[in-house]
Phi, psi and omega in degrees: 000128182290146180243015175247136185302322175297320177291338178292319173296321183292326175295325179294318180295310182300323183292311178301314177296325178299319178297316178294319180296323179297320176303316186292323179290325178304308188290328178292328180294314183301309175302321180299317190288325183293322181296316180294323173302313180298322177285327175297320182293323178092006181283109184295321177300315184293318181297317176301314183293316177292326174295322180288322176295322185288319182289318177297319176297325178287323178298315175296319180298320178295315185296322183275352180089015184281333171221164179293137181304320183297319181296313182304319178292322176298309180297325178293320176296315181297327177288322179298317178300311183306313180291314180300319172309315182292323190274344180272343180283000000 
């Protein structure tokens, strides 16, 4: 437990930031599951919508530092392959 006033404030700030980053990461997982479901269903309009939302969200999460930019790029690439495989069938 911190015994310095500034460190007490910093612990509170860090906890708020951790929870906010957790929300961003959790939403990315939810959007990825939605994209996978859309690909399984085969609805081209829904796939395009979900893919766009997923890519936008990953870019925003990486820009704010919730996830590493390289991780965002890797996940977007994997999503693009998933979408390309669905449209090729």
